[in-house]
C-alpha positions, 0 to 999 in steps of 0.5 A: 872314120878319122881318115874318112873325115880328112878325105871328105874335108879335102873333097868338100873344099875342092867342090867349093872351088869347082863351084866357084869356077862353074858359076863364074864361067857360066855367067861370063859365057852367057853375058859375053854371048847372050846365048843360052846354047853357048851357056849350055855348051859349058854344061855339055863340056863338063858332063860329056867325059863322064858319059864316055869314060865312066865305064873305064873309070869304074873298072880302074876303081876296081883294079887300081890303087884308089888313092893313087887314082884320086891323086892323079885325077885331082892333079890333072883336073887342077892343071886344067883349072890352072890353064883356064885361070892363066888364060883369063889372067893373060887376057887371051880368052877363047870360048873354044878353049874354055870348052876344050879345057873343061873337057880336059878337066872333066875327063880327069875328074871322071876317074876320081868319082868312082875311085872316091866312091868305092874307096869310101866303102873301105872306111865305112861300116855296112850299118852306116851306108845310108848315113855315109851317103847323106854325109857325102851329099851334105858336102855337095849341098854345102858346096852348092849352097855357098859357091853361088853366093861367094862367086856372085859376091866375088865377081863384084870386085875380083876378076874371073881369073882370080876366082879361077885361081881359087879353084886351083888352090882348092885342088891343092888342098884336096891333094894334100889331104890325100897325100896325108892319109893311108887307105886300108887294104882292098878286099881280097878277090879284087881282079888283077890287071890284064890285057886289053881283051880282059879290060873290055870283058870286065867293062862289059861285065858291068853292063851285063850285071845290070842287064841280067837284073831287070829291076835294076835296069828298069830303075836306070831307064826310069832315071834316064828319062827323068834326068834327061828332062831335069838336065833340060831344066838345069841348062836353063835355070841360070840364063832364065834368072839372068834374064831379069836379075844380076849375077850377084842376085843370081848367086844369092838366089841359088844360095837361098834355094840351096838351103832346101838341098842342105836341109834335105841332106841333113834330114836324110843323114839323120833319118836314113829315109823310108824303110821301103826305099822305093817309096823315097823315089816315088814319094819325093820325085813329084816334089821335084817336078812341082818345084821345077814347074813353079820356078818357070811360072813367073820372072819373080825372085820369090817364085823362082826361089820357092820352086828351086827350094822345093826341088832341091829339098827332094833330091837327097831323098831320091838319091839316097833311096836309089843309091841304097837300093843299088848298094844292097843288090850289087856284089861289092867286088864289081861295084866300081864297074856297076857304079860307073855303068849305072851313071852312064845309063841313068845320066848318059843323055844329060849332055844331049839334053843340055844342047837341046834345051839351049837350042830350043830356048834360042831358036824356038820357045824364046821367039814364040814367047816374045811380044807378038810370038805365036805362043804369047797369047796362049801362055802369056796371061800366066807366064808373061811374055818377053825375054826369059819367058820361053825358058819359063815355058820349057821349065813348066813342061819339064815339071809336067814330064817329071810328074807324069813319068813318076806316075807311070813308073809307080804303076810298073810292077818291075820298078815298084817291086825292085827291092822284093824281086832282087836278092840282096848281095852279100856285102864283104865291105860297104859299097859306093856312094850316091848315084846322082840325079842330074839336072838339078844343080846350083852351079 
């Protein structure tokens, strides 16, 4: 646990730096262009590599030295952050280059995710799986809680280039912690490096493993629908707030809302969630949907923050329950690959959702909810009209979709009984850490 805590601390600081980076870049792009679509492309650039590369990254997590993979990944992502910082420091800023460098950094970071998740399993005992999930989620919650507030304050008196250099420094700390520790030996039976045909076969095994277990496949498809809707909301939350508040107020609002995420993470770490884990999904997902719906109702700081607190509070319970189900049903020897595949299936539509949400906002809903717009007389009396109200209407619709999808999922026997229908895997070692529920992020 001592080694795990050292690594965890380094990754926490790296998450804080990346949160500063993401917030500052998103605000800068939206303020410079006034386009929700351009802002959504920042999210698209950061998420697309994960969809394309995670199957390969998951295989490498099973086959390569996980410590070395994390070192190389953090170093490469840090170089991408350095290039961004230098671009702003020299005044040679190009939005196109911002997208390209984000894709580069995100590509390297993709290889870190399953390696870190699987490597933590080499340290944590089986009995501590749920609490370890909560600890990692708590680190994410702490980063998301403080990064927006710090970034909003720093943007008041520091240049964006200086803020990006802070992200570079955080990568340096993460690298230092990795270089300072030794990882335990991997369990016996790990596959060895082979040719290209072997690689393709083993990547395909991750997909076939899920496909052969219909309960797990149903769970991933269920989250694919939910994450698509949630990602639409994620693309619009910051532009919506910026439509009636300053960047500093945005940071304060997101940090205040993040208290819900932190409290939920701590409660999940201590409690461990319901014994029947599927109840954690169907019990807390309606809270997330109701929170998103509430956030879109009015251009009001208290209303938006209240909705986001409710949504963020529910996420650790949903993620912890989902991850624990997958961990208990998947053979530890292939968890790197399966872990990556579950991310691809559940989150693969998120990049598309970001772009669609931006286009719908700019070209459809914002004009329709402007004064004199076709939908203004219908929804205007309770949503308001003008800038940002089209995005508010989309959030309302997303909340309704989340509520309806959860109700339908709870009625499906294959999904509702996934814990009973699938046998537990026999764990040689603990397994990977949380599956993300995309679409509800602070940065």
